[in-house]
C-alpha positions as CSV (number, residue, x, y, z in Angstrom):
1,M,82.6,103.8,114.3
2,W,82.9,101.1,111.7
3,A,86.2,99.2,111.5
4,T,87.9,99.0,108.1
5,N,91.0,97.4,106.7
6,P,94.4,99.3,106.6
7,S,95.2,101.5,103.6
8,W,97.8,99.1,102.3
9,V,95.1,96.4,102.0
10,W,92.9,98.7,100.0
11,L,95.8,99.7,97.8
12,L,96.6,96.1,97.1
13,F,92.9,95.2,96.6
14,Y,92.3,98.0,94.0
15,S,95.6,97.5,92.3
16,V,94.9,93.8,91.7
17,F,91.4,94.7,90.4
18,G,92.6,97.5,88.1
19,I,95.6,95.6,86.7
20,S,93.4,92.5,86.1
21,L,90.7,94.6,84.4
22,A,93.3,96.3,82.2
23,A,95.0,93.0,81.3
24,S,91.7,91.5,80.3
25,A,90.9,94.5,78.2
26,F,94.3,94.3,76.6
27,S,93.6,90.7,75.7
28,L,90.4,91.8,74.0
29,I,92.0,94.6,72.2
30,I,94.7,92.4,70.7
31,R,92.1,89.6,70.1
32,R,93.8,86.9,72.2
33,R,91.9,84.7,74.6
34,I,88.7,86.6,73.8
35,G,86.1,84.3,75.4
36,I,87.8,83.8,78.7
37,S,88.8,87.4,78.9
38,V,85.1,88.5,78.6
39,V,84.2,86.0,81.3
40,H,87.1,87.3,83.4
41,I,85.8,90.9,83.2
42,V,82.3,89.9,84.1
43,I,83.5,87.8,87.0
44,L,85.8,90.5,88.2
45,V,83.2,93.2,88.2
46,T,80.5,91.0,89.7
47,G,82.8,89.5,92.3
48,F,84.0,92.9,93.6
49,T,80.5,94.3,93.5
50,V,79.1,91.4,95.5
51,F,81.9,91.7,98.0
52,F,81.3,95.4,98.6
53,L,77.5,95.2,98.7
54,N,77.6,92.4,101.3
55,A,80.4,94.0,103.3
56,M,78.1,96.8,104.0
57,G,76.0,94.4,106.1
58,R,78.8,93.6,108.6
59,S,78.5,94.3,112.2
60,E,80.2,97.2,113.9
61,G,83.8,96.6,114.8
62,M,84.3,94.0,112.0
63,T,86.5,94.7,109.0
64,E,85.4,93.8,105.5
65,L,87.9,90.9,105.2
66,H,87.0,89.5,108.6
67,Y,83.3,89.6,107.6
68,F,84.2,87.8,104.3
69,W,86.1,85.0,106.1
70,K,83.3,84.7,108.7
71,S,80.7,84.4,106.0
72,L,82.8,81.9,104.1
73,R,83.1,79.7,107.2
74,E,79.3,79.9,107.6
75,G,78.8,78.9,104.0
76,A,77.2,82.1,102.7
77,L,76.7,81.9,98.9
78,W,78.0,85.4,98.3
79,A,81.3,84.6,100.0
80,I,81.6,81.3,98.0
81,Y,81.0,83.3,94.8
82,V,83.6,85.9,95.7
83,L,86.1,83.1,96.5
84,I,85.4,81.3,93.2
85,S,85.8,84.6,91.4
86,G,89.2,85.1,93.0
87,L,90.3,81.6,92.1
88,F,89.1,82.1,88.5
89,S,91.2,85.3,88.3
90,I,94.3,83.3,89.4
91,Y,93.5,80.7,86.7
92,W,93.1,83.5,84.1
93,W,96.4,85.1,85.1
94,Y,98.1,81.8,84.8
95,G,96.8,81.3,81.3
96,F,97.6,84.9,80.4
97,V,101.2,84.6,81.5
98,I,101.7,81.2,79.9
99,S,100.3,82.4,76.6
100,Y,102.8,85.3,76.4
101,R,105.7,83.2,77.7
102,D,105.2,80.5,75.1
103,K,104.9,83.1,72.3
104,G,108.4,84.4,73.1
């Protein structure tokens, strides 16, 4: 039987994905930070897709996140891309929060 992450990990994972996607769409709808929001949506979708497609290739008994960290330590390009997409998302959220905080 394949190992998988606990339910709370998936809840957190999908919540972050959904909220990030919704916030980027919101930025597009109100026409603020358009360019970076489009890039954020593309990177979110491709990053999550790359993660899941590659996680299917893990060995039995290894969870998706363990496989990701193992691949990252080995220097796998897909894992580096997923890491960069996560870091870009943090950068996008920082800019999103700052832009609304400064507006008052």
